[in-house]
C-alpha positions in Angstrom: -11.3 71.3 -5.2 -8.0 71.0 -7.0 -7.6 74.8 -7.6 -9.2 76.0 -4.4 -7.1 73.7 -2.1 -3.7 74.9 -3.3 -2.3 77.5 -1.0 -0.2 79.4 -3.5 0.2 82.8 -1.7 2.7 81.9 1.0 4.9 80.0 -1.4 4.8 82.2 -4.5 4.9 85.3 -2.2 8.2 84.3 -0.8 9.6 83.5 -4.2 8.5 87.0 -5.5 10.3 88.6 -2.6 13.4 86.6 -3.3 13.5 87.7 -6.9 13.8 91.3 -5.9 17.4 90.6 -4.7 18.4 90.8 -8.4 20.5 87.6 -8.1 20.2 84.8 -10.7 19.3 82.3 -8.0 16.2 84.4 -7.0 15.0 84.6 -10.6 15.6 80.9 -11.1 13.7 80.0 -8.0 10.8 82.1 -9.1 10.8 80.6 -12.6 10.9 77.0 -11.2 8.2 77.8 -8.6 5.8 79.4 -11.2 6.5 76.5 -13.6 5.8 73.9 -10.9 2.4 75.5 -10.0 1.4 76.0 -13.6 2.2 72.5 -14.6 0.6 70.8 -11.6 -2.6 72.8 -11.8 -2.9 72.7 -15.6 -1.9 69.2 -16.4 -5.1 67.4 -15.1 -7.3 69.7 -17.2 -5.0 69.4 -20.3 -5.0 65.6 -20.1 -8.8 65.5 -19.8 -9.2 67.9 -22.7 -7.0 65.6 -24.9 -8.7 62.4 -23.7 -12.3 63.3 -22.8 -13.4 59.7 -22.7 -11.6 59.3 -19.4 -14.2 61.6 -17.8 -16.6 58.7 -17.9 -14.2 56.7 -15.7 -14.3 59.2 -12.9 -16.9 58.1 -10.3 -20.1 60.2 -10.1 -20.3 62.6 -7.2 -22.1 61.3 -4.1 -21.2 59.7 -0.8 -17.5 59.4 -1.5 -17.2 63.0 -2.6 -18.9 64.2 0.6 -16.4 62.3 2.7 -13.6 63.8 0.7 -14.9 67.3 1.1 -15.3 66.8 4.9 -11.7 65.4 5.1 -10.3 68.4 3.1 -12.3 70.7 5.4 -10.6 69.4 8.5 -7.2 69.8 6.7 -8.1 73.3 5.7 -9.0 74.1 9.3 -5.6 72.8 10.5 -3.8 74.9 7.9 -5.9 77.9 8.9 -4.5 77.6 12.4 -1.0 77.3 11.0 -1.3 80.6 9.2 -3.0 82.2 12.2 0.0 81.0 14.2 2.3 82.8 11.8 0.3 86.0 12.3 0.5 85.5 16.0 4.3 85.1 15.8 4.9 88.0 13.5 2.5 90.3 15.5 4.0 89.2 18.9 0.5 88.6 20.3 1.5 85.6 22.5 -1.8 83.8 22.0 -1.1 80.6 20.1 1.9 79.3 22.0 3.5 76.0 21.0 1.4 73.9 23.4 -1.8 75.6 22.5 -1.2 75.0 18.8 -0.4 71.3 19.4 -3.6 70.9 21.4 -5.7 72.6 18.7 -4.3 70.2 16.1 -4.9 67.2 18.4 -8.6 68.2 18.7 -8.9 68.6 14.9 -7.3 65.3 14.0 -9.1 63.4 16.8 -12.4 64.8 15.4 -11.4 63.7 11.9 -10.7 60.2 13.3 -14.0 60.1 15.1 -15.8 61.2 11.9 -14.4 58.4 9.8 -14.6 55.7 12.5 -18.3 56.6 13.0 -18.9 56.3 9.3 -17.4 52.8 9.1 -18.9 51.3 12.3 -21.5 49.2 10.3 -18.9 48.0 7.8 -17.4 44.6 8.4 -14.4 45.2 6.1 -11.4 47.5 6.7 -11.9 50.3 4.2 -10.5 53.7 3.2 -12.6 55.5 5.9 -11.1 53.2 8.5 -7.6 53.8 7.2 -8.1 57.6 7.3 -9.5 57.4 10.8 -6.6 55.3 12.0 -4.0 57.6 10.4 -5.6 60.6 12.0 -5.7 58.9 15.4 -2.0 57.9 15.2 -1.1 61.4 14.1 -3.0 62.8 17.1 -1.0 60.5 19.5 2.2 61.6 17.8 1.3 65.3 18.4 0.5 64.6 22.0 4.0 63.2 22.5 5.3 66.7 21.5 3.8 68.2 24.7 6.3 66.2 26.7 9.4 66.2 24.5 10.1 68.6 21.7 12.4 66.2 19.9 9.5 63.8 19.3 7.8 66.1 16.8 10.8 67.7 15.0 9.5 66.1 11.9 7.0 69.0 12.0 9.6 71.7 12.4 8.6 74.7 10.4 4.9 73.9 10.9 4.7 74.0 14.7 5.6 77.3 16.5 9.3 77.5 17.6 10.3 75.4 20.6 11.2 78.5 22.6 7.7 80.0 21.9 6.1 78.3 24.9 3.6 79.0 27.7 6.5 78.5 30.2 8.0 81.8 31.3 11.4 81.3 29.7 13.7 84.3 29.6 15.7 82.7 26.8 13.9 83.4 23.5 16.7 81.8 21.4 16.7 78.5 19.5 17.7 75.5 21.6 18.5 77.7 24.6 21.6 79.1 22.9 22.9 82.5 23.7 21.7 84.9 21.0 21.1 88.6 20.4 18.5 90.3 18.3 20.5 93.5 17.9 23.5 93.6 15.6 25.4 96.1 17.6 24.8 94.4 21.0 25.8 91.0 19.6 28.9 92.4 17.9 30.0 94.2 21.1 29.6 91.0 23.1 31.6 89.0 20.5 34.4 91.6 20.7 34.5 91.5 24.5 34.6 87.7 24.6 36.8 87.1 21.5 34.2 85.1 19.7 33.1 84.9 16.0 29.7 86.3 14.9 27.0 84.2 13.2 24.5 86.5 11.5 21.2 84.7 11.3 18.8 86.4 9.0 15.6 84.7 9.9 11.8 85.3 10.2 9.1 84.4 12.7 7.1 82.8 9.8 10.1 81.2 8.1 9.5 77.4 8.0 13.0 76.6 6.7 14.5 78.7 9.5 12.8 76.5 12.1 13.9 73.3 10.3 17.5 74.4 10.3 17.4 75.4 14.0 15.6 72.3 15.3 17.0 69.6 13.0 20.5 70.9 12.1 21.6 73.2 14.9 20.4 70.6 17.4 23.0 68.0 16.3 25.7 67.7 19.1 28.7 68.7 17.0 27.0 71.7 15.5 25.4 72.8 18.8 28.8 72.7 20.5 30.4 74.9 17.8 27.6 77.4 18.0 27.6 77.5 21.7 31.4 77.7 22.2 32.8 79.5 19.1 30.1 81.9 17.9 27.8 84.6 19.1 24.5 84.2 17.3 22.8 87.4 16.1 19.3 86.5 15.0 17.8 89.3 12.9 14.0 88.8 12.2 13.1 90.4 8.9 9.4 90.2 9.6 9.4 91.8 13.1 6.6 94.4 13.1 7.9 96.3 16.1 8.1 100.1 15.3 11.5 101.7 15.2 12.2 104.8 17.2 11.6 108.0 15.2 15.4 108.8 14.9 16.1 105.2 13.7 13.7 105.4 10.7 15.2 106.0 7.3 14.6 105.5 3.6 16.8 104.2 0.7 16.6 103.6 -3.0 16.1 99.9 -3.8 17.3 97.9 -6.7 14.3 98.9 -8.8 15.1 102.6 -8.3 12.1 103.2 -5.9 12.2 104.8 -2.5 11.9 102.3 0.3 10.8 103.5 3.7 12.0 101.6 6.8 9.7 102.0 9.8 9.9 98.7 11.6 12.7 96.5 13.0 12.0 93.8 10.4 12.2 96.3 7.5 15.5 97.5 9.0 17.1 94.0 9.0 15.6 93.2 5.6 17.2 96.3 4.2 20.5 95.5 6.0 20.5 92.1 4.4 19.6 93.3 0.9 22.0 96.3 0.8 25.0 94.4 2.3 24.6 90.9 0.9 22.3 91.4 -2.2 20.0 88.7 -0.9 16.4 88.8 0.4 15.6 85.2 1.3 15.8 83.4 4.7 17.4 81.6 6.3 20.7 83.3 5.4 23.8 82.7 7.5 26.9 84.9 7.5 30.0 83.9 9.5 32.2 87.0 10.3 34.7 88.5 12.7 33.3 91.1 15.1 35.3 93.6 13.1 33.1 93.0 10.1 35.4 90.7 8.1 33.4 87.9 6.4 35.1 84.5 6.8 33.4 82.4 4.2 30.7 82.6 1.5 27.2 83.0 3.2 25.0 79.9 3.0 21.2 79.2 3.3 19.2 76.1 3.9 21.7 73.2 3.7 22.2 69.7 5.1 23.7 69.0 8.5 27.0 67.9 7.0 27.4 71.0 4.8 26.5 73.3 7.7 29.0 71.7 10.1 31.7 71.9 7.4 30.9 75.5 6.7 31.2 76.4 10.4 34.6 74.6 10.7 35.9 76.3 7.6 34.9 79.7 8.9 36.7 79.0 12.2 39.8 77.8 10.4 39.7 81.0 8.2 39.5 83.2 11.3 42.8 82.0 12.7 44.9 82.4 9.6 
């Protein structure tokens, strides 16, 4: 159960991609990530090997283990819909919208609550099953509140689909209703015409930290006003599977000396980020003038205070 329940692919996969940038930070992140998984998975078996007598302390399998397996099964089902939602976002299928995802999770955790409450009906004492059922019920109610107000469930930013990915027919497909472009040239032209700065937002449909930044940091009033009034946001999705026009397809030699073919919009922006900024991780923010002059050192996932300071310093640098 310990080994099979760990979802290593999505985490280690992103670390492996980041290491291809050739930067020291990418290699360090990969090393720390691999070390963390290795230690966490190997430590329990190592300790039991050194102290085998503690095996006798572990309860024998039976009723409690069945309950644990069922609980983990519900959690696995919830996570399965999370990864299916990622595929829906990347593929642009438009099936698992935000409201649909929330309702699915509500049904899963209400079912888990019912399962544990049913098992503890004949018990006079408040036990672990009752506690698990109560937590599942409270979490379900918490999820339901997100159907009426997005800010209620921002604790789950990065897990839920983006706030703008909704069943409502919204023309604005940008975070928080901000004005943004998904084409570098179109966004740069608009910034030139309106004398605004450019915020390059290298992001991804399946990027959890990107959603956390947008919904928990960008949403702060001071930061929102800066983004809305001073910048033109150009959101470049590196996992966009849309096919490029034939004349826009190209190839290049990557840092490993291999030929890389660029056939999709996501591959184009990924190559754009890697070739120009020597970085392959998201989120990645670049503040620049429409003419191409970079105003400050690009940043990634940071706190609200640091992001606001970075925006202000970029604005100050632009008027020097």
